[in-house]
Structures are given as C-alpha cells and as structure tokens.
C-alpha positions as CSV (number, residue, x, y, z in Angstrom):
1,M,7.9,-7.0,-51.4
2,L,8.2,-10.0,-49.0
3,Q,10.3,-8.0,-46.6
4,S,7.7,-5.3,-46.4
5,L,4.9,-7.7,-45.8
6,A,7.0,-9.4,-43.1
7,G,7.7,-6.1,-41.5
8,S,4.1,-5.0,-41.5
9,S,3.0,-8.3,-39.9
10,C,5.5,-8.0,-37.3
11,V,4.4,-4.4,-36.5
12,R,0.8,-5.7,-36.4
13,L,1.7,-8.5,-34.0
14,V,3.6,-6.1,-31.8
15,E,0.7,-3.6,-31.9
16,R,-1.9,-6.3,-31.2
17,H,-0.1,-7.6,-28.2
18,R,1.3,-4.2,-27.0
19,S,0.1,-4.5,-23.4
20,A,1.6,-8.2,-23.1
21,W,5.1,-6.8,-24.4
22,C,4.9,-3.9,-22.0
23,F,4.1,-6.2,-19.1
24,G,6.9,-8.5,-20.0
25,F,9.4,-5.6,-20.0
26,L,7.9,-4.3,-16.8
27,V,8.5,-7.7,-15.1
28,L,12.1,-7.9,-16.6
29,G,12.8,-4.4,-15.4
30,Y,11.7,-5.2,-11.9
31,L,13.7,-8.3,-11.6
32,L,16.8,-6.3,-13.0
33,Y,16.1,-3.6,-10.3
34,L,16.0,-6.3,-7.6
35,V,19.4,-7.7,-8.8
36,F,20.8,-4.2,-9.0
37,G,19.8,-3.4,-5.4
38,A,21.3,-6.6,-4.2
39,V,24.7,-6.0,-5.9
40,V,24.8,-2.4,-4.6
41,F,23.9,-3.4,-1.0
42,S,26.3,-6.3,-1.0
43,S,29.2,-4.3,-2.4
44,V,28.7,-1.3,0.0
45,E,27.8,-3.1,3.3
46,L,29.8,-6.4,3.1
47,P,33.1,-4.5,3.9
48,Y,31.6,-2.9,7.0
49,E,30.2,-6.2,8.2
50,D,33.7,-7.8,7.8
51,L,35.3,-5.0,9.8
52,L,32.7,-5.4,12.6
53,R,33.2,-9.2,12.8
54,Q,37.0,-8.8,13.1
55,E,36.6,-6.2,15.8
56,L,34.2,-8.4,17.7
57,R,36.6,-11.4,17.4
58,K,39.5,-9.2,18.8
59,L,37.4,-8.0,21.7
60,K,36.4,-11.6,22.6
61,R,39.9,-12.8,22.4
62,R,41.1,-9.9,24.6
63,F,38.3,-10.5,27.1
64,L,39.1,-14.2,27.4
65,E,42.9,-13.4,27.8
66,E,42.2,-10.9,30.6
67,H,39.7,-13.3,32.3
68,E,41.4,-16.6,32.2
69,C,38.9,-18.1,34.8
70,L,36.1,-17.8,32.2
71,S,35.9,-20.4,29.5
72,E,34.8,-19.6,25.9
73,P,31.7,-21.8,26.0
74,Q,30.4,-20.0,29.2
75,L,31.0,-16.6,27.6
76,E,29.3,-17.6,24.4
77,Q,26.3,-18.9,26.4
78,F,26.0,-15.6,28.2
79,L,26.3,-13.6,25.0
80,G,23.7,-15.8,23.3
81,R,21.2,-15.2,26.1
82,V,21.9,-11.5,26.0
83,L,21.4,-11.3,22.3
84,E,18.2,-13.2,22.4
85,A,16.9,-10.9,25.1
86,S,18.0,-7.9,23.0
87,N,16.0,-9.3,20.0
88,Y,12.9,-9.1,22.3
89,G,13.6,-5.4,23.2
90,V,15.1,-6.2,26.5
91,S,18.6,-4.9,27.3
92,V,21.1,-6.0,29.9
93,L,22.7,-2.6,30.2
94,S,22.1,-0.8,33.5
95,N,21.4,2.6,31.8
96,A,18.5,1.0,29.8
97,S,16.9,-1.0,32.7
98,G,14.5,1.9,33.5
99,N,12.7,1.8,30.2
100,W,9.8,-0.6,29.9
101,N,8.6,-1.9,26.6
102,W,5.2,-2.8,27.6
103,D,3.8,0.2,29.4
104,F,0.7,1.9,27.9
105,T,2.4,4.3,25.7
106,S,5.0,1.8,24.3
107,A,2.1,-0.8,23.8
108,L,0.1,1.9,21.9
109,F,3.2,2.8,19.7
110,F,3.6,-1.0,19.1
111,A,-0.2,-1.3,18.1
112,S,0.2,1.5,15.6
113,T,3.2,0.0,13.9
114,V,1.4,-3.4,13.7
115,L,-1.7,-1.9,12.1
116,S,0.2,0.4,9.7
117,T,2.4,-2.8,8.7
118,T,5.4,-0.8,9.7
119,G,6.7,-3.3,12.1
120,Y,9.9,-2.0,13.4
121,G,10.7,-5.4,15.2
122,H,12.3,-3.7,18.2
123,T,9.6,-5.0,20.5
124,V,7.8,-8.2,20.0
125,P,5.4,-10.3,22.1
126,L,7.1,-12.5,24.6
127,S,4.4,-14.8,25.7
128,D,2.3,-17.4,23.7
129,G,-0.8,-15.6,24.6
130,G,0.6,-12.2,23.3
131,K,1.7,-13.9,20.0
132,A,-1.8,-15.4,19.5
133,F,-3.6,-12.1,20.3
134,C,-1.2,-10.3,17.9
135,I,-2.3,-12.6,15.0
136,I,-6.0,-12.1,15.8
137,Y,-5.6,-8.4,16.4
138,S,-3.6,-8.0,13.1
139,V,-6.1,-10.1,11.0
140,I,-9.0,-7.9,12.1
141,G,-7.0,-4.6,12.5
142,I,-5.0,-4.5,9.2
143,P,-8.1,-4.6,6.9
144,F,-9.9,-2.2,9.3
145,T,-6.9,0.1,9.0
146,L,-7.0,0.0,5.2
147,L,-10.6,0.8,5.3
148,F,-10.0,3.7,7.7
149,L,-7.2,5.1,5.6
150,T,-9.1,4.6,2.4
151,A,-12.0,6.6,3.7
152,V,-9.9,9.4,5.2
153,V,-7.7,9.8,2.1
154,Q,-10.8,9.9,-0.2
155,R,-12.3,12.8,1.8
156,V,-9.0,14.6,2.1
157,T,-8.2,14.3,-1.6
158,V,-11.6,15.9,-2.4
159,H,-10.8,19.0,-0.4
160,V,-7.0,19.1,-0.9
161,T,-6.7,18.1,-4.6
162,R,-9.9,17.9,-6.8
163,R,-11.7,21.1,-5.6
164,P,-8.6,23.4,-5.9
165,V,-7.7,21.9,-9.4
166,L,-11.4,22.5,-10.4
167,Y,-11.5,26.0,-8.9
168,F,-8.3,27.2,-10.9
169,H,-9.6,25.3,-14.1
170,I,-13.1,27.0,-14.0
171,R,-12.5,30.3,-12.3
172,W,-9.2,31.2,-14.0
173,G,-9.5,29.1,-17.3
174,F,-6.2,27.3,-16.8
175,S,-5.7,23.9,-18.5
176,K,-6.8,21.2,-16.2
177,Q,-3.8,19.0,-16.9
178,V,-1.4,21.7,-16.3
179,V,-3.0,22.8,-13.0
180,A,-3.1,19.2,-11.8
181,I,0.7,18.7,-12.5
182,V,1.5,22.0,-10.8
183,H,-0.7,21.1,-7.9
184,A,0.8,17.6,-7.5
185,V,4.3,19.0,-7.5
186,L,3.4,21.7,-4.9
187,L,1.6,19.2,-2.7
188,G,4.5,16.8,-2.9
189,F,7.0,19.5,-1.9
190,I,4.8,20.6,1.0
191,T,4.5,17.1,2.2
192,V,8.0,16.3,2.0
193,S,8.9,19.5,3.9
194,C,6.3,19.0,6.6
195,F,6.7,15.2,7.1
196,F,10.4,14.6,6.3
197,F,12.6,17.7,6.6
198,I,11.1,19.3,9.6
199,P,10.6,16.2,11.6
200,A,14.1,15.0,10.7
201,A,15.5,18.2,12.2
202,V,13.3,17.8,15.3
203,F,14.5,14.0,15.7
204,S,18.2,15.1,15.3
205,V,17.7,17.4,18.2
206,L,15.7,15.2,20.5
207,E,17.7,11.9,19.9
208,D,21.2,12.3,21.2
209,D,22.8,9.6,18.9
210,W,21.0,10.8,15.6
211,N,22.3,13.2,13.1
212,F,20.1,14.8,10.3
213,L,20.7,12.0,7.8
214,E,19.8,9.2,10.3
215,S,16.7,11.2,11.3
216,F,15.6,11.7,7.6
217,Y,16.3,8.0,7.1
218,F,14.0,7.1,10.0
219,C,11.1,9.3,8.5
220,F,11.4,7.7,5.2
221,I,11.6,4.1,6.3
222,S,8.7,4.7,8.6
223,L,6.3,6.5,6.3
224,S,7.1,4.2,3.5
225,T,6.0,1.3,5.9
226,I,9.4,-0.4,5.4
227,G,10.2,-0.3,9.2
228,L,13.6,-1.8,9.4
229,G,13.8,-1.2,13.2
230,D,17.5,-0.1,13.2
231,Y,16.4,3.3,14.5
232,V,13.5,3.7,16.8
233,P,12.8,7.0,18.7
234,G,12.3,7.3,22.4
235,E,14.5,4.3,23.3
236,G,17.2,6.2,25.1
237,Y,17.7,5.9,28.7
238,N,17.8,9.6,29.4
239,Q,14.8,10.4,27.3
240,K,12.7,13.1,28.8
241,F,8.9,13.0,28.7
242,R,9.1,9.6,27.2
243,E,5.3,8.8,27.4
244,L,4.4,12.0,25.7
245,Y,7.1,11.5,23.2
246,K,5.8,8.1,22.2
247,I,2.2,9.3,21.7
248,G,3.5,12.2,19.6
249,I,5.5,9.7,17.4
250,T,2.2,7.6,17.1
251,C,0.3,10.6,15.8
252,Y,3.2,11.6,13.5
253,L,3.2,8.1,11.9
254,L,-0.6,8.1,11.3
255,L,-0.8,11.7,9.9
256,G,2.4,11.1,7.8
257,L,1.0,7.9,6.4
258,I,-2.4,9.7,5.5
259,A,-0.4,12.6,3.8
260,M,1.8,10.0,1.8
261,L,-1.3,8.3,0.5
262,V,-2.9,11.6,-0.4
263,V,0.2,12.5,-2.5
264,L,0.2,9.1,-4.2
265,E,-3.6,9.5,-5.0
266,T,-2.9,13.0,-6.4
267,F,-0.1,11.7,-8.6
268,C,-2.2,8.6,-9.6
269,E,-5.0,10.9,-10.8
270,L,-2.7,12.7,-13.4
271,H,-3.8,12.1,-16.9
272,E,-0.2,11.4,-18.0
273,L,0.2,8.7,-15.4
274,K,-3.1,7.1,-16.2
275,K,-2.1,6.7,-19.8
276,F,1.4,5.2,-18.6
277,R,-0.4,2.6,-16.3
278,K,-2.7,1.6,-19.1
279,M,0.2,0.4,-21.2
280,F,0.6,-2.6,-18.7
281,Y,-3.1,-3.4,-18.3
282,V,-5.0,-6.1,-20.3
283,K,-7.0,-4.5,-23.0
284,K,-10.7,-5.4,-23.4
285,D,-11.7,-6.7,-26.8
286,K,-14.5,-4.2,-27.9
287,D,-15.8,-6.6,-30.5
288,E,-16.3,-9.3,-28.0
289,D,-18.0,-7.0,-25.6
290,Q,-20.4,-5.8,-28.3
291,V,-21.2,-9.2,-29.4
292,H,-22.0,-10.1,-25.7
293,I,-24.1,-7.0,-25.4
294,M,-26.0,-7.8,-28.6
295,E,-26.6,-11.4,-27.5
296,H,-27.8,-10.1,-24.3
297,D,-30.2,-7.6,-25.8
298,Q,-31.5,-10.1,-28.3
299,L,-32.1,-12.7,-25.5
300,S,-33.9,-10.1,-23.4
301,F,-36.0,-8.9,-26.3
302,S,-36.9,-12.4,-27.3
303,S,-37.9,-13.2,-23.8
304,I,-40.1,-10.1,-23.6
305,T,-41.9,-11.0,-26.9
306,E,-42.4,-14.6,-25.7
307,Q,-43.9,-13.3,-22.4
308,A,-46.1,-10.9,-24.1
309,A,-47.4,-13.6,-26.5
310,G,-47.9,-16.0,-23.6
311,L,-49.9,-13.3,-21.7
312,K,-52.2,-12.6,-24.8
313,E,-53.0,-16.4,-25.0
314,D,-53.7,-16.5,-21.4
315,Q,-56.2,-13.6,-21.7
316,K,-57.9,-15.2,-24.7
317,Q,-58.3,-18.5,-22.7
318,N,-59.7,-16.6,-19.6
319,E,-62.3,-14.5,-21.8
320,P,-64.6,-17.1,-23.4
321,F,-67.4,-14.5,-23.8
322,V,-65.5,-12.7,-26.7
323,A,-65.5,-15.8,-28.8
324,S,-69.1,-16.8,-27.9
325,Q,-70.5,-13.3,-28.7
326,S,-69.2,-13.2,-32.3
327,P,-71.4,-15.9,-33.8
328,P,-74.7,-14.0,-33.1
329,Y,-73.5,-10.8,-34.7
330,E,-72.5,-12.9,-37.8
331,D,-76.0,-14.5,-37.8
332,G,-77.8,-11.3,-37.4
333,S,-76.0,-9.8,-40.3
334,A,-76.8,-12.8,-42.4
335,N,-80.6,-12.4,-41.5
336,H,-80.5,-8.8,-42.4
C-alpha cells in the first residue's frame, strides 16, 4: 500500500514538473554533445597537427643549414611578420600580389559576411578607423539585417509553404499534417540540391584547389553562418573575372541564407515539432491565470458601478428643481 502511494506520488511529481525535467535533460544532452564533439575533433585532428608541426621543424632546420649566414632569430622575426600579414589577408607570395582585399567587390563581400554574421576572418580591417567603423556598422547593420531577413522570409513562407499546403488540403482533401510533412521534406530536398550540391559542383570547377567535398564543406559552413574562413572563394591569383565572381558569391550567400531560413521556418511550423518544442517550455498555470482574470474583471466591474453611482449623485446635486417640485404635488394631493 505504501509502495503504491509512494509510486503514485513520484509519478505526480514528475508529471507536475515535466517541463523542468525535460529542460534539464536538454541541457545535459547539449553539454554531452559539446564534449562528444571536442573528443572526436581532438582525436581526429591532433595527429595531423603533430605531423604538420614536425614537417615545419624539419623545413626550418634544413633552411638554416643551407643558409648559415642567417640566424634563427632573424628567420623567426621574418616569419612572424609574414604570418601577421597573412592573418590580415595580405600575402607575401608573388603570385598573390595582384589581388587586393579592399577593392569595391571585395569590400562588398566583406560587408555581406559581417552583416550575415558569417565572418570568414580572411580579411579584417587594418586601420583603427576601419575597426571603429566596423563596430558601428555592425551594431546598426546586424539588427537591420535580421529585420530584413525576417520580413523576406515571412513573405516567402506565405507563398512557398502556407498557400501550397492549404491548397492541397482544401482542394484535394488531404490531411493537413501529412501534406505539411511531405511539403517540408520536398522543400528541404530542393533547397539542398539548389544551394549545396549544384553550387558545390560549380565551385569545384571554378576553384583549382577545391574538390567536391571541400566545395560542399564551404557551402555548408557559409550558409550555416559558421564561417571558419579556411576556404574562401575568389582568392586564387589566376581567378578570372574576379570582381564579377565576388558579386555572384555575395548574391549566393544572401539567397542561400534566405532559403535556409525558409526551410527552418517550414519545419518549425510542423505540428509534431511544435509539440516537441513545448516539452521544454515553461507551462502557464491556468488556475492562476483565471484568478488574475477574475480579479481584473471584478475590479473593472466594481469601478464601473462606483463610477455610475458617483454620476447619479452628481446629477441629483446638479438638478435641485426635482427635489423642490415634489412638495407642492404632495400638498396639492393633501388639499384634494
């Protein structure tokens, strides 16, 4: 008997705080996912980093042996300056000296990556004025970009998602949930094909050093706004029509970001995902809401009645003729 009561009380406790338990498991799962990613990346990439470090040490040692007139501190000072310039997007190589990072098309590409929060990091402001302007430009431009994308995605979603689903639901009588799921899957497949696979094939042809996997990797890192910056198109020294190519990439990033947001909005409107998201939200107490509503209604009703009573008293005070005319009628009736 006691065990059954304890079990029922535990079940009630769990059901009462179900959203809190789900939120706790969500936080725990997210932390475990972070640890899992760190372990996998470390185990996969650490051996390659060690091999690269050993190779660089051998090259440095061989270079110093072949050039005995050059000391190691001088070489390290030169390499440090070269690496610092490379971090700012300026290369010391002769085949890359013809590419400028701050012409109009490159600056337009940089502005699009800043406002979309992609931020490849391959080109950064060099001057203090440029850094200060980048801060002000981002503070105003990022919320403006979010507003722009929200408005565009809302309009596109109406024509691409909601109207087709309603058309098949009303015209053909299909279940709205089934139509929404099929439509979301088809829209996701079309978006992945048009903004991942096809552009990856194009980039693998236009970029000499990229294969299909590296091109697909660039598309995903860019449209997910991660922007690692290890692959940036249009930076080759023999790139043809570089200005037009940069403008095309800027348009691709904006259109691809809108398409990704439309797909996410379409999946978020699915009934099943809405129910899943509600598991982690804080539930409102209906009883408290009803009490607040009743108290509000009672206060409003009492205030209305008090105002009405006050108005009647004011009318009586402002109309003395009504009170003065009543005695003559009473006297007349008494005389009759």
